[in-house]
N, C-alpha and C positions, 0 to 999 in steps of 0.2 A: 582485661579486655575477656566478656564474656562472647561466644561465637554462636550465633542460632541460622539455622536455615530459614526462608519467609515463610512455609509451614508450620513450621516450629514455634516463631516471634508470632506468629498469628493467634497459634492454640492459645499460647501462654500470654498476651500482650499484657494485661490485667496487673498477671505477676511482673514482667518484669519492667510494667511502669514504676509496681513500687519498689523493685530494689533499684532502679534507677533514682528515683526519689531518697529514699530513704538509707541506702547502704553507698550511694554516689557512684553505683556500678557505671562502668563503659559495657554498652551490648551494640556491638558488632551484628545484620542482621545482612544475609548473602543472598542477592536473588539472581542467580545464575538464569542465563548469563548477562545479563543485567550488573550495573555496577553497584557495589554495596553501599548500606546505609549504614550511618552510626547514631546510638543515640545516647543524649546524655542529660542530665539536668539542666531545668534553665539556671540555677543557681552556680552551677560549673560551669553553664555555657559561658555567662555573665562574667565571671571570674575569670576564663583564659579571656575573652573578648576588653575586660579591661586590664588585661594584661600585658596584651598584644598592641594595644595602640600606642603611638607615640604620644609624651603629655602635651605635646604642640597640637593635636588633633582634637584635644577634648576642651582648649582655646577655643577653635572654629567654631565646632559644635553649638559651644552658647552663644555666639553671636552671629550661626546661620540658621535661618527659618526653621522650622521643622520639616523633614519631606513629607509629602504627599504618600499617604497608605499605597495608594495605587501604583508608583513608583518606587517605592522599595522590595525588592525584592524577596521573596516567600516571607512576606509578612500577611499574610492569608491567616485570618480569623476563624474559617468556615471550611468544611472542607469542600462544602457546594461550591464555591468559586473556584477549586481544580481539578473541577472534573465538567 
């Protein structure tokens, strides 16, 4: 895992994102004194989610109506929604 301060990650954000996507790097960003965050590619995230969800849950997903985006945590498609 690569570790960066918030300031360094912000300065190099484009390169960090490129590395996360192309090299499947995992990046930790520290925001002292706040909690750190971890960046990983959507493909890696999807793979982790897929492998950590029991098979029985997949069946209930297909029979349930899709949740409204407003009720799904972290479903923001725009930073404008966050501020």
